[in-house]
C-alpha positions in Angstrom: 24.5 40.6 -8.6 25.3 39.3 -4.6 21.8 38.6 -3.6 20.6 37.5 -6.6 24.4 34.8 -6.5 22.9 34.0 -3.0 19.1 33.3 -3.8 20.0 30.9 -6.5 22.4 29.0 -3.6 19.3 28.6 -1.8 17.5 26.6 -3.8 16.8 23.4 -2.6 18.3 20.9 -5.2 15.6 18.2 -6.0 17.1 16.0 -4.5 16.8 17.6 -1.4 13.0 18.6 -2.1 13.1 15.0 -3.0 14.2 14.1 0.7 12.8 17.1 1.9 9.7 16.6 4.3 7.4 18.2 2.2 7.9 16.5 -1.0 7.0 13.0 1.0 3.9 14.7 2.7 2.2 14.3 -0.6 3.2 11.5 -1.3 1.6 9.9 1.9 -2.0 11.5 0.5 -1.7 9.7 -2.0 0.4 6.3 -2.2 -1.3 2.5 -1.5 -2.1 2.6 2.8 0.9 -0.4 2.2 4.3 1.9 0.8 5.9 4.5 2.4 7.3 7.8 1.6 10.3 6.9 2.8 10.2 3.7 0.5 8.7 5.7 -2.4 11.7 8.6 -2.0 14.6 6.4 -1.4 13.4 5.0 -5.1 13.0 7.8 -7.1 16.9 9.4 -5.9 18.3 6.2 -7.4 16.0 6.5 -10.9 18.0 9.3 -10.5 22.2 8.6 -10.1 20.4 5.6 -13.0 19.5 8.3 -14.9 21.7 11.8 -14.1 19.5 13.6 -17.0 16.2 13.6 -15.0 18.4 15.9 -12.8 18.0 18.7 -15.7 14.1 18.3 -15.5 12.3 21.1 -14.6 10.5 20.4 -11.1 7.1 20.1 -12.6 7.6 17.5 -14.6 9.5 15.6 -12.4 7.1 15.8 -9.0 4.4 16.0 -11.7 5.7 12.4 -12.9 5.8 10.8 -9.5 2.9 12.2 -8.7 1.5 10.3 -10.3 3.1 7.4 -10.9 2.6 7.4 -6.2 -1.0 7.6 -7.5 -0.6 3.9 -8.7 1.0 2.8 -6.7 3.1 1.8 -9.1 6.8 2.5 -8.2 10.4 4.0 -10.8 12.3 1.4 -10.4 12.5 0.8 -13.8 11.1 -3.0 -14.1 7.4 -1.7 -13.8 7.8 2.2 -14.5 10.6 4.3 -16.2 11.1 7.9 -15.7 12.2 9.5 -19.2 13.9 12.9 -20.0 13.2 14.5 -22.3 15.8 17.8 -22.8 14.4 19.5 -19.7 10.6 17.4 -19.5 10.6 14.3 -16.8 7.7 11.8 -19.6 6.8 9.0 -16.8 6.2 5.5 -19.3 5.0 2.1 -17.6 6.7 -0.5 -18.6 4.7 -4.1 -19.5 5.5 -4.8 -16.5 3.5 -2.8 -14.8 0.3 -2.6 -16.6 -0.5 -5.3 -15.6 0.3 -5.6 -12.4 -2.5 -2.6 -13.1 -5.3 -4.7 -14.6 -4.2 -7.9 -12.1 -5.2 -5.4 -9.0 -8.9 -3.6 -10.8 -10.0 -7.6 -10.6 -11.7 -7.1 -13.5 -9.7 -10.7 -15.3 -8.4 -13.5 -14.1 -5.2 -13.7 -16.3 -3.8 -11.5 -18.6 -0.5 -12.0 -21.0 1.1 -10.5 -24.2 3.4 -12.5 -27.1 5.9 -12.8 -29.6 5.0 -14.4 -32.4 8.2 -15.1 -34.2 9.4 -16.0 -37.9 8.6 -19.8 -37.0 6.6 -19.9 -34.7 3.6 -21.9 -35.4 0.4 -18.9 -34.7 -3.2 -18.4 -36.6 -6.1 -16.2 -35.8 -8.8 -16.5 -36.4 -12.8 -15.1 -35.8 -10.6 -13.8 -32.3 -9.9 -17.4 -31.3 -5.3 -17.4 -31.4 -3.9 -20.7 -31.3 0.1 -20.0 -31.1 2.5 -22.8 -30.4 7.2 -22.3 -29.7 9.4 -24.7 -30.2 11.8 -23.3 -27.3 14.5 -26.2 -29.0 15.2 -23.5 -32.1 16.0 -19.6 -33.4 11.9 -18.6 -33.0 13.9 -15.9 -36.1 12.5 -12.3 -36.1 9.4 -11.2 -34.5 6.6 -10.7 -36.4 3.4 -10.3 -34.9 2.8 -8.9 -31.0 -1.1 -9.9 -29.6 -2.2 -9.7 -25.9 -5.1 -11.9 -24.6 -7.5 -11.2 -21.4 -9.7 -13.8 -19.8 -12.0 -12.3 -18.4 -14.3 -12.9 -14.6 -17.4 -13.8 -17.0 -14.7 -16.3 -18.5 -15.7 -14.4 -21.8 -11.7 -14.5 -23.6 -11.1 -11.2 -25.5 -8.0 -10.5 -27.8 -6.1 -7.5 -29.7 -3.6 -9.2 -32.2 -0.9 -6.2 -34.3 1.5 -7.1 -36.7 5.3 -5.6 -36.5 4.1 -3.0 -39.4 1.5 -1.9 -37.1 3.6 -1.6 -33.7 7.0 0.7 -36.4 4.2 2.5 -36.8 3.1 3.2 -33.3 7.3 3.2 -32.7 7.3 6.7 -35.3 4.4 8.0 -33.5 5.5 8.0 -29.9 8.2 10.9 -29.0 10.3 8.1 -27.7 10.4 6.5 -30.3 14.0 5.8 -31.1 15.9 6.1 -27.2 14.7 5.1 -24.4 12.7 1.4 -24.2 11.7 1.4 -27.8 15.9 0.4 -28.5 17.2 -1.4 -25.5 13.7 -3.7 -24.7 11.9 -3.5 -28.0 10.3 -7.2 -27.5 8.7 -4.9 -23.9 6.9 -2.7 -25.3 5.6 -4.5 -28.8 4.1 -6.2 -26.0 2.8 -3.7 -24.1 1.0 -1.6 -27.3 -0.8 -4.7 -27.6 -1.7 -5.4 -23.9 -3.1 -1.0 -24.1 -5.3 -1.6 -27.4 -6.3 -5.5 -24.8 -7.1 -2.7 -22.1 -9.1 -0.2 -24.9 -12.2 -3.1 -25.0 
């Protein structure tokens, strides 16, 4: 029993593993040249402090998320990517800003954006062509729809428009539909959802 207790004590913590050379060596193989393992490791440790429940996640799920993220060249900074704990499982969620960054890096588009449509906006959609006017001097009202629009290198414009009901249906199917960014940043999650639909095109 004493030996088992000693072995348990010797197992490194998540924080120790994140700061260790073995993890940094794996990061070095995945990270793009402009990012360093030390910086990524520090940002990951900050994410642990920001969301302490991540420390309860399995090492396997947490490190998989971090290595998957390092391969994209994004950081778990809470702006472009989130690490979300579900019990003992860690899940990686890219934010709207993170997804936009990846699309721009691809070189396939010259511009891309996603916008919320509110009840007091002027909005029309005809055969994929969108006209959207906002009076920023007045309250916009409740969200009614969202759309994403991209201009390709060929000059062609592609759009994806979704109603709030369609967004809500996706939120309800999501594992994190009642927590995390869906609660704190519904508008950003709605924009990301329309952007994902556009990217499938």
